[in-house]
Phi, psi and omega in degrees: 000148182277153180282154178250153177292140185301328186264003181205179178263012180280129178297144183290337178290335175269074185293150182276127176247137175300156184304320184291348177269353180280140184299316181295325179291322177295319179296317178297317179298316179296320178297317179294317178296321177297317180296318178297319178297314179296316179300318179297318178294318178296316178302311180301316181296314182294319178295319178294322177294322177297318179299313180298319179295317179296318179295326176295319176299318180296325177300315180292325176295321177297320178293328176294314182289326182228083185301336180294331176293321177296314180299316179299318180299309184287330175292318179292322176298316179299315182297320178296315180294323178293321178298321176297318177296319179301318179295318178299320179293317180297326180273007180057034177270345174224157179277166177299322179294316178296321178301313182298318180296314181294323178294320176299319178296317178299317179294318178299312180302317180296312181295320178298314181297323180291330180276339181295149180285122175293328179295322178301312181291322178298314180300313182297321178291320176299313182298316177300323181301311184275340178275321186267335189242032172219145356293161007279160181274076183281172177304319183293322179294315179298316180295321179296321178297327179285321186280328185303311181297322178296317181292321177299317180296319177298319180295318178298319178298319178298317179296320178297318178298327181271003181057040176265119180288145177203161171235152186301331181294344179292341186262005184259000000 
């Protein structure tokens, strides 16, 4: 017969193990740590995406305040793309006709981008920030919620100055 522990009726062969030494408890702990880790990574990713989205909105607001920066950006993009086309033409990888067509497309894209409203894009980026990247309610989401209505009002004023008809439901 097995011996019993002096202070109880539990046999000494059935030694007592702390909860953290039990296999099922270790598995539960690992599962919880894994879930916390995944949640942390998702949180980090969503907050970073909100930051990037907010910064994109701020870029467009900067272009609204200083249109020459917008012009410089699209002019430099056009020049880089044109230089790439020039190299393709020099290496005879495209025909002169294809070069002309692609250059026309680049010029159209540049002119279209310069005519587009920076306020429209800023508003949409602010709105995307708080609609797509919350929860969690990060600093970027809160700031976007504050900036979006102001930017929308500026955009509406711009449309009124250009005599562009609109109704408020168009902005939702």
